[in-house]
Backbone bond lengths (Angstrom), bond angles and torsions (degrees), N, CA, C in turn:
res aa  C-N    CA-C-N  psi(-1)  N-CA   C-N-CA  omega(-1)  CA-C   N-CA-C  phi
1 M - - - 1.351 - - 1.591 103.37 -
2 A 1.386 112.53 137.18 1.503 120.46 176.03 1.567 110.55 -59.56
3 N 1.354 109.82 151.93 1.519 114.37 173.49 1.485 111.83 -58.71
4 K 1.169 115.22 145.23 1.583 122.53 177.53 1.396 105.46 -102.57
5 T 1.386 115.43 103.32 1.499 123.04 -171.89 1.504 109.79 -124.31
6 A 1.402 120.10 -14.64 1.374 117.41 -176.96 1.643 107.71 -82.84
7 T 1.352 111.88 143.96 1.456 116.28 176.32 1.540 111.89 -113.42
8 I 1.353 116.57 144.36 1.505 120.12 178.18 1.459 104.41 -122.31
9 A 1.363 115.45 133.64 1.569 120.59 175.16 1.596 99.81 -107.89
10 V 1.278 116.22 128.60 1.418 127.98 172.81 1.472 116.35 -121.11
11 R 1.336 116.36 132.27 1.492 118.14 167.87 1.543 112.03 -96.98
12 I 1.394 113.17 129.78 1.396 119.72 179.47 1.394 118.50 -146.99
13 E 1.242 129.05 145.78 1.442 129.37 -175.37 1.547 107.20 -58.84
14 P 1.430 114.66 127.95 1.477 120.69 -177.51 1.571 107.84 -52.23
15 A 1.266 123.68 -43.74 1.566 117.89 -174.50 1.527 108.11 -66.82
16 V 1.310 122.05 -37.68 1.510 125.41 174.41 1.532 109.24 -55.27
17 K 1.287 113.03 -54.53 1.494 119.00 -175.92 1.547 108.78 -59.24
18 K 1.295 116.95 -41.13 1.556 119.48 -174.80 1.558 107.33 -66.71
19 K 1.362 116.88 -44.46 1.447 121.29 -175.44 1.538 108.16 -71.51
20 V 1.247 120.01 -35.55 1.600 124.04 176.60 1.531 108.26 -62.40
21 E 1.323 110.85 -50.12 1.480 117.10 -173.41 1.602 108.88 -62.37
22 K 1.271 117.12 -37.73 1.462 123.40 176.87 1.596 109.15 -57.18
23 I 1.415 114.57 -50.16 1.307 120.56 178.76 1.527 115.06 -56.55
24 L 1.354 112.67 -54.37 1.451 128.48 179.28 1.559 106.45 -51.95
25 E 1.210 115.00 -51.23 1.609 118.41 179.61 1.575 104.97 -53.65
26 A 1.400 117.11 -49.46 1.503 121.86 -173.35 1.591 107.03 -57.63
27 V 1.356 122.01 -32.92 1.344 121.77 -178.52 1.491 117.49 -98.22
28 G 1.363 111.99 -0.36 1.490 119.11 170.88 1.582 109.26 89.29
29 L 1.303 118.30 25.44 1.545 117.01 173.95 1.409 113.67 -116.58
30 S 1.247 119.19 141.06 1.524 122.25 163.42 1.539 107.38 -72.44
31 T 1.354 106.53 167.82 1.613 112.79 176.69 1.617 110.03 -66.16
32 S 1.368 111.33 -35.27 1.457 112.57 176.52 1.562 116.23 -67.35
33 E 1.292 115.71 -37.25 1.380 120.98 174.18 1.507 115.89 -62.66
34 A 1.365 114.86 -37.39 1.517 128.39 178.60 1.527 105.71 -64.48
35 V 1.364 113.16 -47.86 1.512 114.83 -173.09 1.685 106.06 -69.65
36 N 1.351 112.26 -34.99 1.558 112.53 175.30 1.513 113.01 -64.20
37 V 1.360 115.57 -33.55 1.478 117.47 179.17 1.451 108.77 -66.63
38 F 1.391 116.74 -50.53 1.495 123.34 176.31 1.505 115.13 -50.06
39 F 1.344 114.89 -51.79 1.455 122.09 -179.70 1.714 107.10 -60.65
40 R 1.255 117.15 -45.13 1.419 118.00 -179.72 1.571 108.18 -63.99
41 R 1.250 121.13 -38.25 1.545 123.29 -178.22 1.609 105.19 -66.03
42 I 1.420 117.24 -41.34 1.396 118.21 175.24 1.490 111.52 -55.03
43 Q 1.269 110.86 -54.96 1.502 117.51 177.39 1.602 116.30 -51.09
44 L 1.306 112.31 -41.58 1.478 117.70 -179.85 1.539 112.01 -69.28
45 A 1.330 112.88 -37.96 1.467 122.71 -170.44 1.583 107.49 -87.56
46 R 1.327 114.95 -11.36 1.486 121.35 -167.96 1.427 114.01 43.65
47 G 1.438 112.50 44.94 1.498 123.85 175.68 1.437 110.66 165.71
48 I 1.274 118.05 -175.78 1.487 120.64 178.71 1.474 109.27 -60.96
49 P 1.361 117.14 131.40 1.478 113.93 -176.41 1.469 117.07 -82.63
50 F 1.202 120.93 30.16 1.438 126.16 174.51 1.589 108.08 -154.75
51 K 1.311 114.51 162.19 1.410 117.16 -176.40 1.524 114.45 -75.20
52 V 1.374 114.83 126.02 1.512 116.25 175.33 1.520 107.78 -119.61
53 E 1.287 115.96 123.09 1.457 123.64 -177.91 1.477 113.68 -122.03
54 I 1.312 112.59 156.00 1.512 119.79 171.03 1.544 107.80 -79.61
55 P 1.243 123.15 122.71 1.438 121.43 178.74 1.622 116.44 -53.47
56 K 1.292 111.71 151.68 1.499 111.37 -178.25 1.561 107.50 -75.80
57 K 1.308 119.09 165.74 1.450 124.08 -171.77 1.632 108.74 -57.41
58 R 1.255 116.22 -39.65 1.553 121.98 -176.60 1.554 102.46 -66.10
59 T 1.311 123.39 -42.97 1.443 123.11 -177.02 1.468 111.94 -71.45
60 R 1.263 119.36 -35.57 1.424 124.85 179.77 1.568 109.17 -62.16
61 K 1.288 107.60 -44.38 1.540 114.51 -178.58 1.581 111.68 -65.34
62 A 1.326 113.32 -39.37 1.441 116.87 177.02 1.474 111.70 -65.56
63 I 1.349 118.92 -37.07 1.331 121.78 -178.66 1.635 113.64 -69.50
64 K 1.250 112.29 -35.82 1.430 118.65 176.05 1.618 110.70 -68.49
65 E 1.279 116.90 -41.99 1.508 122.20 177.81 1.517 103.94 -63.69
66 S 1.310 122.00 -49.86 1.499 119.15 -178.60 1.518 114.32 -57.69
67 R 1.415 112.72 -39.47 1.518 109.58 -178.84 1.515 110.00 -73.36
68 R 1.280 118.64 -12.24 1.499 116.86 175.16 1.532 110.51 -97.88
69 G 1.222 116.66 10.25 1.510 125.44 172.20 1.591 105.95 78.68
70 K 1.336 123.40 24.34 1.420 124.13 -179.69 1.584 108.87 -112.91
71 G 1.349 116.08 178.55 1.404 120.73 -179.58 1.492 114.04 92.51
72 K 1.202 109.60 -176.42 1.561 117.87 -173.46 1.528 104.80 -77.63
73 K 1.403 114.47 146.04 1.444 121.49 175.51 1.568 107.58 -121.32
74 F 1.307 117.30 142.71 1.470 118.51 -179.20 1.664 105.55 -132.43
75 N 1.277 108.28 152.95 1.465 116.96 -179.20 1.494 108.60 -88.58
76 S 1.275 123.02 -20.59 1.397 126.82 -176.99 1.519 110.36 -148.96
77 A 1.288 118.35 172.59 1.432 125.63 178.56 1.574 113.42 -85.65
78 K 1.353 115.46 -11.10 1.487 124.39 -179.23 1.446 111.43 -60.38
């Protein structure tokens, strides 16, 4: 395997980082190992290894309303 000498600096919300690191620890991966897996999957897929779509107009409207604190609120996903 080639030497791993490239460095990546990433900015991410601390709460997201903490939650993801807990998940990665449970599956036995470090953050660095997980990023390596992700990069290799991108390489194999020759693109993002999952579907990325532009939200539909209705969804974009709901996202905007939610960010403004408006729209319907629910206590559960049921």
